[in-house]
C-alpha positions as CSV (number, residue, x, y, z in Angstrom):
1,X,8.7,3.7,21.1
2,X,5.1,3.2,22.0
3,X,2.5,3.3,19.3
4,X,-0.4,5.6,19.7
5,X,-3.8,4.7,18.1
6,X,-5.8,7.8,17.1
7,X,-8.7,9.0,15.0
8,X,-9.2,12.3,13.2
9,X,-12.4,13.7,11.8
10,X,-11.8,14.3,8.1
11,X,-14.5,15.4,5.7
12,X,-17.2,13.9,7.9
13,X,-15.4,10.5,8.3
14,X,-13.5,9.1,11.3
15,X,-10.0,8.2,10.0
16,X,-8.0,5.9,12.2
17,X,-4.2,6.1,12.2
18,X,-1.2,4.8,14.1
19,X,1.6,7.1,15.1
20,X,4.9,6.6,16.8
21,X,8.3,8.2,17.1
22,X,9.5,11.8,17.6
23,X,7.5,14.3,15.5
24,X,10.7,16.3,15.1
25,X,12.4,13.3,13.4
26,X,12.1,12.4,9.7
27,X,8.5,11.4,8.9
28,X,7.5,8.2,7.0
29,X,3.9,7.8,5.9
30,X,2.9,4.1,5.6
31,X,0.1,3.4,3.1
32,X,-1.4,0.0,3.2
33,X,-2.7,-2.3,0.6
34,X,-5.7,-4.6,0.0
35,X,-7.1,-6.5,1.9
36,X,-5.5,-5.2,5.0
37,X,-5.1,-2.0,7.0
38,X,-2.5,-0.1,9.0
39,X,-2.2,-3.2,11.1
40,X,0.2,-4.6,8.5
41,X,2.7,-2.0,9.7
42,X,2.6,-2.5,13.4
43,X,5.8,-4.5,13.6
44,X,7.7,-2.2,11.2
45,X,6.6,0.8,13.3
46,X,8.0,-0.8,16.4
47,X,11.3,-1.5,14.6
48,X,11.7,2.1,13.2
49,X,10.1,4.4,15.8
50,X,13.3,4.7,17.8
51,X,14.7,6.9,15.0
52,X,11.8,8.0,12.8
53,X,8.4,9.5,13.0
54,X,5.8,7.2,11.5
55,X,2.1,7.7,10.5
56,X,0.0,4.8,9.2
57,X,-3.7,5.6,8.4
58,X,-6.6,3.2,7.5
59,X,-8.4,4.3,4.4
60,X,-12.2,4.7,4.5
61,X,-13.7,1.2,4.2
62,X,-10.7,-0.4,5.8
63,X,-9.6,-1.3,9.3
64,X,-11.0,1.1,12.0
65,X,-11.8,4.0,9.7
66,X,-15.4,4.9,8.8
67,X,-16.9,2.6,6.1
68,X,-19.9,4.3,4.6
69,X,-21.7,2.5,1.8
70,X,-20.7,3.2,-1.8
71,X,-24.1,5.0,-2.2
72,X,-23.0,7.4,0.6
73,X,-19.4,7.9,-0.4
74,X,-17.5,7.5,-3.6
75,X,-14.8,4.8,-3.3
76,X,-12.2,5.9,-5.8
77,X,-8.5,6.1,-5.5
78,X,-8.7,9.9,-6.0
79,X,-11.0,10.0,-3.1
80,X,-8.8,7.8,-0.9
81,X,-5.9,10.1,-1.7
82,X,-8.0,13.2,-0.8
83,X,-8.6,11.7,2.6
84,X,-5.0,10.9,3.3
85,X,-3.9,14.3,2.0
86,X,-6.4,16.0,4.3
87,X,-5.3,13.9,7.3
88,X,-1.6,14.8,6.7
89,X,-2.6,18.5,6.4
90,X,-4.5,18.2,9.6
91,X,-1.4,16.8,11.3
92,X,0.7,19.7,10.0
93,X,2.9,17.4,7.9
94,X,4.5,19.1,4.9
95,X,7.7,17.0,4.4
96,X,7.6,13.2,4.5
97,X,8.7,10.0,2.8
98,X,6.2,7.4,1.6
99,X,6.1,3.6,2.1
100,X,3.7,2.2,-0.4
101,X,2.3,-1.3,-0.6
102,X,-0.2,-2.6,-3.1
103,X,-3.1,0.0,-3.0
104,X,-0.7,2.3,-1.2
105,X,1.0,3.0,-4.6
106,X,-2.0,4.6,-6.4
107,X,-2.7,6.6,-3.2
108,X,0.9,7.6,-2.6
109,X,1.7,8.5,-6.2
110,X,-1.3,10.7,-6.3
111,X,0.1,12.6,-3.3
112,X,3.5,12.8,-5.0
113,X,2.0,14.3,-8.1
114,X,0.0,16.8,-6.1
115,X,2.9,17.8,-3.7
116,X,6.3,16.8,-5.2
117,X,8.0,19.3,-2.9
118,X,6.7,17.4,0.1
119,X,8.1,14.0,-0.8
120,X,11.5,13.2,0.6
121,X,11.7,9.7,-0.8
122,X,9.7,6.6,-1.6
123,X,9.9,3.0,-0.4
124,X,7.9,0.7,-2.6
125,X,7.2,-2.8,-1.3
126,X,5.2,-4.5,-4.0
127,X,3.6,-1.1,-4.8
128,X,3.3,-0.9,-8.6
129,X,3.7,2.0,-11.0
130,X,4.6,0.2,-14.2
131,X,2.9,-2.1,-16.8
132,X,5.8,-4.4,-16.4
133,X,4.7,-5.2,-12.8
134,X,1.2,-6.4,-13.8
135,X,0.9,-10.2,-13.9
136,X,-1.8,-12.6,-15.2
137,X,-3.5,-12.1,-11.9
138,X,-5.0,-9.0,-13.4
139,X,-6.5,-10.7,-16.5
140,X,-10.0,-11.2,-15.1
141,X,-10.1,-7.6,-13.8
142,X,-8.9,-6.3,-17.2
143,X,-11.8,-8.1,-18.9
144,X,-14.2,-6.8,-16.3
145,X,-13.0,-3.2,-16.9
146,X,-13.5,-3.8,-20.6
147,X,-17.0,-5.2,-20.1
148,X,-16.1,-8.7,-21.4
149,X,-16.3,-10.6,-18.1
150,X,-16.8,-14.3,-18.2
151,X,-18.5,-16.5,-15.5
152,X,-15.0,-17.6,-14.5
153,X,-13.9,-14.0,-14.1
154,X,-16.9,-13.3,-11.9
155,X,-16.0,-16.2,-9.7
156,X,-12.4,-15.0,-9.5
157,X,-13.6,-11.5,-8.5
158,X,-15.8,-12.9,-5.8
159,X,-12.8,-14.9,-4.5
160,X,-10.8,-11.8,-3.8
161,X,-12.9,-11.0,-0.7
162,X,-13.3,-14.7,0.3
163,X,-11.3,-16.3,3.1
164,X,-9.5,-18.5,0.6
165,X,-8.4,-15.4,-1.4
166,X,-7.1,-13.7,1.7
167,X,-5.2,-16.8,2.7
168,X,-3.7,-17.0,-0.8
169,X,-2.6,-13.3,-0.6
170,X,-0.6,-14.0,2.6
171,X,0.9,-17.3,1.7
172,X,1.5,-17.5,-2.1
173,X,5.2,-17.1,-3.0
174,X,6.3,-17.7,0.6
175,X,9.1,-20.3,0.8
176,X,7.8,-23.4,2.5
177,X,10.2,-23.1,5.3
178,X,8.9,-19.6,6.0
179,X,5.2,-20.3,6.1
180,X,5.2,-20.7,9.9
181,X,6.4,-17.0,10.1
182,X,3.1,-15.8,8.5
183,X,1.0,-14.7,11.5
184,X,-2.5,-16.1,10.9
185,X,-4.0,-13.4,13.1
186,X,-3.4,-10.9,10.4
187,X,-5.3,-13.0,7.9
188,X,-8.2,-13.6,10.3
189,X,-8.4,-9.9,11.2
190,X,-8.4,-8.8,7.6
191,X,-11.1,-11.3,6.8
192,X,-13.2,-10.1,9.7
193,X,-13.2,-6.6,8.3
194,X,-13.9,-7.9,4.8
195,X,-16.9,-9.9,6.1
196,X,-18.6,-6.9,7.6
197,X,-22.0,-6.2,6.1
198,X,-21.7,-4.1,3.0
199,X,-17.9,-4.3,2.8
200,X,-17.9,-6.5,-0.3
201,X,-19.6,-3.7,-2.2
202,X,-17.0,-1.3,-1.0
203,X,-14.2,-3.5,-2.3
204,X,-16.0,-4.1,-5.6
205,X,-16.2,-0.4,-6.1
206,X,-12.4,0.0,-5.6
207,X,-11.8,-3.1,-7.9
208,X,-13.7,-1.2,-10.6
209,X,-11.8,2.0,-10.0
210,X,-8.4,0.3,-10.0
211,X,-8.8,0.2,-13.8
212,X,-8.0,3.9,-13.8
213,X,-4.6,3.4,-12.3
214,X,-2.6,1.8,-15.2
215,X,-3.6,4.8,-17.3
216,X,-1.9,7.0,-14.7
217,X,1.4,5.2,-14.7
218,X,2.8,7.5,-17.3
219,X,2.1,10.5,-15.1
220,X,3.7,8.8,-12.1
221,X,6.7,7.9,-14.2
222,X,7.0,11.5,-15.4
223,X,7.0,12.6,-11.7
224,X,9.8,10.2,-11.0
225,X,11.9,11.4,-14.0
226,X,11.4,15.0,-13.3
227,X,11.9,15.1,-9.6
228,X,14.3,12.2,-9.1
229,X,13.1,11.3,-5.5
230,X,15.2,8.8,-3.7
231,X,13.6,5.3,-4.3
232,X,14.0,2.0,-2.5
233,X,12.1,-0.9,-4.1
234,X,12.2,-3.7,-1.5
235,X,10.0,-6.3,-3.2
236,X,8.8,-9.8,-2.7
237,X,10.3,-11.5,-5.8
238,X,7.6,-14.3,-5.8
239,X,4.6,-12.0,-5.8
240,X,2.0,-13.2,-8.3
241,X,0.0,-10.0,-8.1
242,X,2.8,-7.4,-8.8
243,X,5.8,-9.2,-10.3
244,X,9.5,-8.3,-9.7
245,X,9.7,-6.5,-13.0
246,X,7.7,-3.8,-11.4
247,X,10.5,-3.3,-8.9
248,X,13.2,-3.3,-11.6
249,X,11.3,-0.7,-13.7
250,X,11.9,2.1,-11.1
251,X,15.5,2.2,-12.3
252,X,14.3,3.2,-15.8
253,X,13.1,6.6,-14.4
254,X,15.3,6.9,-11.3
255,X,18.7,5.5,-12.3
256,X,19.9,5.6,-8.7
257,X,16.9,3.7,-7.4
258,X,17.9,0.8,-5.0
259,X,16.2,-2.4,-6.0
260,X,16.2,-5.4,-3.6
261,X,14.3,-8.5,-4.5
262,X,13.4,-10.4,-1.3
263,X,12.7,-14.2,-1.0
264,X,9.0,-13.5,-0.2
265,X,5.5,-13.1,-1.7
266,X,3.0,-10.3,-1.7
267,X,3.5,-9.3,2.0
268,X,7.3,-9.3,2.6
269,X,6.9,-7.7,6.1
270,X,5.3,-10.9,7.4
271,X,8.5,-13.0,6.7
272,X,11.2,-10.5,5.8
273,X,10.8,-7.8,8.4
274,X,14.4,-7.7,9.6
275,X,15.7,-7.7,6.0
276,X,13.3,-4.9,5.1
277,X,14.2,-2.8,8.2
278,X,17.9,-3.2,7.5
279,X,17.4,-1.9,4.0
280,X,15.2,1.0,5.2
281,X,17.3,2.4,8.0
282,X,20.3,3.6,5.9
283,X,17.9,4.7,3.1
284,X,15.8,6.8,5.5
285,X,18.9,8.3,7.1
286,X,20.0,9.4,3.7
287,X,16.9,11.3,2.8
288,X,16.9,15.1,2.6
289,X,15.5,17.0,5.5
């Protein structure tokens, strides 16, 4: 079905979102990661909108949503979750499944903690909730959070918003024969948004706040143990940001979790869209109403 491209006024900000499918069907909320936006879901929306209702917002500071400076608006994951929560309320959505990727996990699990009765299931694609999923990629950030940053760490942090860093995020871990499947348009679009004046400061504020998230893993795991939502972890097994042990760990708290490790890197949808869709359809059909 045709995608609609809309914007809602939420707490003084313009929040862009994509929507497709029958609003009376089961709803799936797609929460994007860094350094991208809801554009990462455009093909998945096309694949699933014949059967499901899909909503994919851009967070403030990303994509086509408002991007006030960090002096004007507090860029924290709590605040991002507040905006998504308010958007879903404005759309009258009180029952939905979540698809979380990268930054989408700390946003989505905050929503699940707040509204466990609203969540019908969770699809995690390289969306981490366990210490086991953290790789050496995070070491410079850990030292930064601890106030022990080295010059090499500062260089690594700056590289996260550079073109080379964006290219690496899309291509690392992708089998050589699949590299031609990675659409360079996505990388170029993400970089264009990152290169906007002031956006590096926005991203640095969120890098700083990300240090809060590992301390919240225990709460997210308690949510999973207590409420036993249906979980599908369809994960790129070669991801050097969130490793495959992060996918396997879901089964510790949700014994019936489905764990599928795909031959992909950090963005499995770029090269394993059909495989992901084939996993998701039966999973979403089996969710409670």
